[in-house]
N, C-alpha and C positions, 0 to 999 in steps of 0.2 A: 629522295627517291632514286632507285637504281634501275638501270637498263641492263640488258643481257651482256653488253660489251663494256660499258663504262659506268662509273658511278658519278652521278651529278652532285656537285658540291653545293652546300647550302651557302648562299651569299650572306656575308656578315660584315660588320664593321668592328673595329677594336676601339676601346676607350682606355686611356692610360692617364694617370695623374701622379704627380709627386708634390709633396708639400713645400719643400724648400729647395733652393738651388744647390744645397750642400749634398744632396743625394744624387751625385753625378751619374751613377749607373742605373738608377731606379727605372726610368722610362725604357731604356733599351732592354733591360732585364725583363720587365713586364711584357714588352712586345715579343721578345724571343720566346718566353714561356707560353704566351697565348698562341703564337704562330705554331709552335710545336704541338700544342693541344689541338688546335684547329686541324692540322694535317692528319692527326691520328683519329679525329672524330668526324671527318667529312665536311668541314667548313672551309670556305675561302674568304680570307679577309680582303675586302675591297679597298678599304682606306682606314686611316686612323684619325681619331679625335683625341687631341692631347692637351691637357691643361698642365702647364709647367710652372712649378713654384707657386701653387695656389692651394689654399686650405680646402679640405673636403667637408668642413663642418657646415657649409651652406652651399647651395647651387649658385648663389649670387656671386658674380665676378668670375664664374667659370665659363668663359666664352665658348670653348669647344664643347662642353657638356650641353649648353643651351643649343648650339648648332646641331648637335647630334639629336636632341629631342625634336627640334623643328624638322630636321630631315626625316625622322621616323614618322612624323605626323603629316608629312607632305610628299607622298609619292617617293619614298625613300630608295627603292632599289635594293634593299637588304631585308633579311628576315630576322636577324639576331644581332644583338650587341654582345661581344665577347670582352670580358673584363677580367683581369687577373684575380682580383679579390673584391669582396663587397666593400672593404675599407678604401679601396681605390675609387670605387663608384661613388661612395658617400660615407661621410662620418657624421651626417646630420642625425636628427632624431629618427626613431623607427617610423614615425608618421611621415617625415619628410622623405626618407628613403622609399617607403612604401608608396608615397604619392607619385614619385618619378617612375618607379617600376610599374605602377598602375597605368600611368599615361602611356608608357611604351606598350603595355599589354593591350590597351584600348586601340592602339595604332596597329596592332597585329604583329608586334615585334617582341621576340623573346629576349631574355637576358640570361647569360651563362657566366658564372664566376668560376673560372677554370681551375683555380687552386683550392677552392672551398669544397668542391665535391658535394654540392647541395642536390639531393634527390628530387625527383618530380613528386607532385601530389601534396597531401596534407602534411606529411612529415617534413618535406622540403620547405613548405611555407613556414612551419614552426622554426626549423633550423635557420632559415633565412632571417626571420625576425630576431632570433637570439644573436646571430652573427652581426646583424645591423646594430643591435643594442650594444654589443661588445665593442664594435668599432667606435661608436659614440663615446662610450665610457673611457676608452683609451685616450681620446682627445681631452675629455674633462679632467682625467687624472694627470695627463701631461701638462695641461695649463696650470692646474693647482700646484703640481710639484715644481714647475718652472717659476711660478710666482713665489713660492716658499723659498726656493733657492736664491732668488734675487733679493728677497727681503733679508735672508740670512747673510748674504754677501754684503749688503748695505750696512747691516748692524755690525758685522765683523770689521769691515773697513771704515765704517763711519763716513761713507761717501757713496755717491751714485755709482752705478756700474760703469765700467770702462766704455768709452765711446762718446757719442753725442749725448748731452744731457737732455732730459725730457723738454718738450716745448714749453717755453716760458721760464726756464730755469737756466742759471749760469753755473758752470763748474768752478769750484774753488780748489786750489791746490794748497795744501798745508805743508809747512816745513816740519822737520822732526820735532821742533820746539813748539809747534802748534800755531805758528804765525801764518796768516793768509798770504 
């Protein structure tokens, strides 16, 4: 809402997540992009909820995400959650993502994915569902390709990947002549 002299900013919180600690700049980059978007669109980010080095394929283990949901449902003091992209919010199934979006909606809290440009209304609901599905499929494909790569590496080297052997196994080193 606007007054004649000043514009009232919509109170919001930000949510950011990165999957691994190898993405050093991911969270600050997400925050900067969301803050820029908020300033241009009349929002004020009150605080951030950040899950660092946590997979988005499930809400389990995402403590900041759970805290954000609880705050939204318990006299939150904010009207909107701003998140860089739907893939940062969730890489769960479309049903899981929809469930959390619905919980926020029931609490009177909107969610805006600032980089996705999802419009309001029926068209936006369809696009949001497709983007949610795409985010999930990215994780499924990444897991499949990672496992394929590991299996190929094991077959090629005829040994376990570098690093700690899996639980319950010992690593053996072979000489060029094949001796343990």
